[in-house]
N, C-alpha and C positions, 0 to 999 in steps of 0.2 A: 207248662206248653216250652217246647222248644221248635225254631223255626230254622231251618239250615237254608239258607239264602246260596244256590249256586250261582257260578260266575254268569253275568249277562243279564241277571234277576235286577229288575228294576221297579217292580211294581208294588201293591200295598198288600195288607193283610190285614183281616181281624180276626178275632176268637169270639164265638158265641157259645153259650151254655143253656140247654134247652133241659126240661123236665122229661122223664119217660114218654109222655104224651106228644113231645114236639113243642111244648109251649116253650117259648123264650124267656130266660130269666136273667141275662145279662150279657155286654156286650164291650169289647175293648181292643183297641189297635196292638198289634204284636209285632216287634221287630226283630228280637232274636231269641229270648227267653221270657216267659211270663208265668207267674204264678195266678192260677184262678179257682175262686170258691166254687166248691160242688157239694152236692149229697150225693151219696153211694146210689148207683143208678142212673144219675145224669148222663145225658149224652153232650157231648162236645165237638163243635163245627169251625173249622178255620176256613175262612174264605180268602182265595186268593186272586188277585187281579190285575191284570197287566198283560200288554201286548194286544190289547183285543181279547183276552179269555179270562173267562171266570171260571175258576177251578173251587168246587166244593169238597171238602174232605168231611165226613163225620165219622164220628166214633161213638158208638152205643154200649150203655152198660160201663159206664167210668165209675172207679172206686177211689176213695181219697187215698192219693199216693201215688197213683198212676203219674206215669210220665209218657206225655204223646210226644212223637218228632215228625214232622213233616218237612220234606224237602220241597223249596220254592225253586223251580227249574224255569229257565226263560222260554218255555215253549211256545209262546205266541208271539215271541220275537224272534224264533230263527228266520234266518234270512238263506235263500237257496244261493248256494255259492259255487262257482265251476270251477274247481281245483285242477290245475296241469299238475300231473305227477310224472316226474323223469325215474321211467325206471331203468334199473341195472341192466347191465347187458348178460342176457341169460342166451347161451347159445341153445338152439332150437324151439326156444318158446314162443307158443300161437297165441296165449291169451295169459291172461292176469286175473286176478281178482282181489280188489281192495276195499279193506273194511276200516271204516273209522268208529267213531263212537255215535256216528249217528247213521250211517248208511253202510251197505255194501255193494259194490258195483263191480262186474264183472267186462272186459274187454279187450282189445287187441293189444298188441305189443306195445304201439305208441297209444297210451290212452289218458281220457280225464277221468276224476270222478267228481261229480254233482252231488253236494252235501248239504245239509241244512247245518249252519253253525250261529252261533250268538253274534250279535255285532261286534266288533271289534276284537273278534278272534286272533289271536297270532300266532297260535301253536296248536296242535292237537295229535294224540297218539293215533299211530297208522300201522295195519300190519298188510302185507301183500304177498301173493303166493302165485309162482308162475308155474305155467303148465305146457305140455304138449299133448299130444293125441292119446298118451298113454297114463297120464297122472302128473301127478306134481314135482316139479323140477327142482325149485329153491322158493325160500321163504325168506323174506326182509321185514323189520318191523324198526318202529320208533318211538320211544316214550311220548318224546316232543317233537313234531315234525313241524318245524318254522313255516308258517303262511305269510308271505309278503307279497305287496306288488298290486295294490289296488285290486280293479276289478277280476285280473287274472292272477291270482297267487298261485307261486310255482312250489311243490314240494319234492325235494330228492330224497331217495332212498338208498343208504348206502351201509346199513349194519347188517348184515345176512345171519340168519338164525339159524340153528338146527329144527327138525320137523321129523313128524312121522306119522304114519296111518295109522289109525285104530277102527275097530269094526265095533258097532253100536247094535247089540243082539235086543230085540224088545220082545216081551211076551205078555201075555193079560190083555189082550186087545179089548176095549169097550163094545157092548154089542154094536153089531153090523160095521164094526171096520175089517178092515182086512190090511195087510202089510203094504198094500199100495196106499194108504189112508196115512202112515205113519211117516212124520218128519222129523229126522234125528238131527239134531244141529248142537254147535258147540259156542262158548262164548269163554274170551278172556278178560280177566277183572283186573285191571291198573289202576289202584288206588280208586276215584271216583268214576272211572271211566270203563267202558264195557265195548268191546270188541268184538263182533261175530267172526266166527272160524268159518273158512273154508268147508264145504261139503262136496265130495265127488262120488255119486253113486250111493254103494253102501257104506262107503268107507268116508271118516272125519279127518281131517288132515291136522294135528295139533302141533303147536310149537313146542322147542325144548329150550326151557331157562328163559322163557319168556313171561312178564304178567305175574302178579301176586296168587291167583286162583284161577283154575280152569272148570268151567261147568259144562259137563257133559248130559243131555237131556234128549226127550223126543215127546213130541205130540200127535196123538191119534184121535180122529176126528170119527166119533160114531154116529147112529142114527139119532139121538135124543142127547147127546153130549160131547164134550171133549175133555180128554185126559191129557195132563202133561207130569212127567216124572225124570226125576234126572238126581245127580250127586255133584256136589263141589269139593272140589280140595287143591290143597295145593300140589306144587308137583305134577308127576305125569300120570296119567290114568293108565290102566292096564291095557295089554292088547285086544282085550274084550273087554266091553265094557256092558253089564247087563243090565236092563232097565223093565221092571214090571210095572205094566200100565192098568192092573186091574185095581190099583189105589183102595187095597184092603180097607184102610183105615177111613174112608171119607164115603159119606152119604150119598144115597142117590139123590138128585134136584130135579123136580118136576112141578108141573101144576102152577108155572109163573103166572102170575096175574098182577094187574095194576088197578087201583081207583085213583080218583082224586085224593085222597090221603095218604095213600101207603101204598107199598111193594108187597107183595107175600108169596110164598113157595112152599113147597110140600118136600120134607127128608123123610129118608127111608134107610134104615142100616147104618152102617159104618162104624168105626168105635172110637178110637182117641184121635182128636185133630185140634188145631190152634184156634182158628177163626172162619167165619163166614165174611165175604166181601161180595160188595155189589155195585155194579157201574150200571145206571140211567142216563138216557139220551133221549132228546127229542129229535126228529129227523129234520124240523123245520129249523134247527139253530144248532149248528156245529160251533160257536164259540161259545158254551156254557157246558162243564162236565161237573157229573155230581157223582162220588164216591162215597160210599159208607162202609164201614167196619165194623164187626160185631162179634160177639164170643159164639163159640160154636153151640150148635144147636138153634140159634135165632131162627124163626120161621116167618115173620113180619117185621116191618120197619116203617114207623109213621115219617112222613114228611117235615122236615124241619120248618119252623116258621122263621122266616129272614126278612129283614126290612125289603120296601117294596123294590127298592134299586137293586137289590141283588137276588130279589124271587126267582125260581126257574121256571122256564118255559114249559108248556103240558108235558110229562114224558109219554114217550108212545112206543119205548122199547126198554129192555134191560136185559143183564147178564147177572146169576149169581153163579159164585165160585167157593167151594170149600178148599182148606189147606191145610197140611199139615208139614213142618218142617222139624227135622230131625234134633237140631240144636238149639230150639225156643221151647220155651216152657209154657206154653198155655198165650192167652190172650194180652194178659198184662204185660207179657216179655215181650210179645208181636208190636204191642204199641210202642214199648220203649226203645226197640232196638230194630228197626224197618231193614236195615242192612244184615240182618244176621244170615240170612239165606247164602251170602255172598262170601261168608268164610266158612264153608265147610259144611258138610252133612248132607243128607240126603233130602228131597223133598218130592211132593207129589199133590197135584192141584186136579180138582172135578169142578166142571163148571158146566153150566146150561144157560142158553139164550132165547130170546125169543123175538123173530123176525118184525118187523114194524104190522104188516098186515094180521099176524098171529096173536096180537097181545088180546090177552081175554081181562076187559074190564068187568069190573064188579060194582 
């Protein structure tokens, strides 16, 4: 087990081993790295508690020698902070869009950004684009913009960078979706930080020579599913980025059902893909999250037996997603390297979710 504690994380973490039926075998505290005894097929759960939030990450179908990495981020301790941003002078600019690792904000020339940051944050990456009525005029970015000054910290942008517009061309929409249901977007990855890029109409504005990787993707919302696909690469994408939202590698997901002991669903079709992931939640408790990662083809998951103080509330809704990443070689590789998506290659995700009122209980 490897726990990657991110800046601002000050919670506690434990690792639990379960049999495939969910029965508890062992438990231990974990601070960074820990070897645990398992039998092939066991399930491993890491529970993070901090900032008023309990996060449960389960991984099923574990084999001897597997390495699991979980990132401990201070989600529950983020503090809404209004950051005054001193915009450079750009003649004709009528609007700015500002992105940080936590939020994207649009506003007038004299602007501020309300963003959630970990307590004690003194710097953050930031990217900002100036517009007039016809499009983008200039782009500025800082890898580590300083935040100072108590309740109203100020950030000054001064590093102008190059940019250009690209067109995102999407095909293969899921059933019931139209082009109006497609949302193209871009993300710049800078070390451990991710900054959302500006989108203007059908074009996306991308920086030149800033960041380690750029992801260009699109999400389409169909009648029974959501599909996201895209590609990640170093350097600049081409003028037109083509994205196939038919997700040919992934199965259709349907018949989601909950019982007191498990979540289940039905899979149909698909080819080779890397893993299934499940997110469960309770509408009455927003301070408890439960995420499960399972090998491709999994169609039912028993709930893990946890100590009473960590036991989940009754779940009343959930989503299931199948994921294929071109530079990941199956489930074990995805467990070992959760950031592989951000270092190049293409990806596709097909998911289905059930609203609270529509959950089928068996």
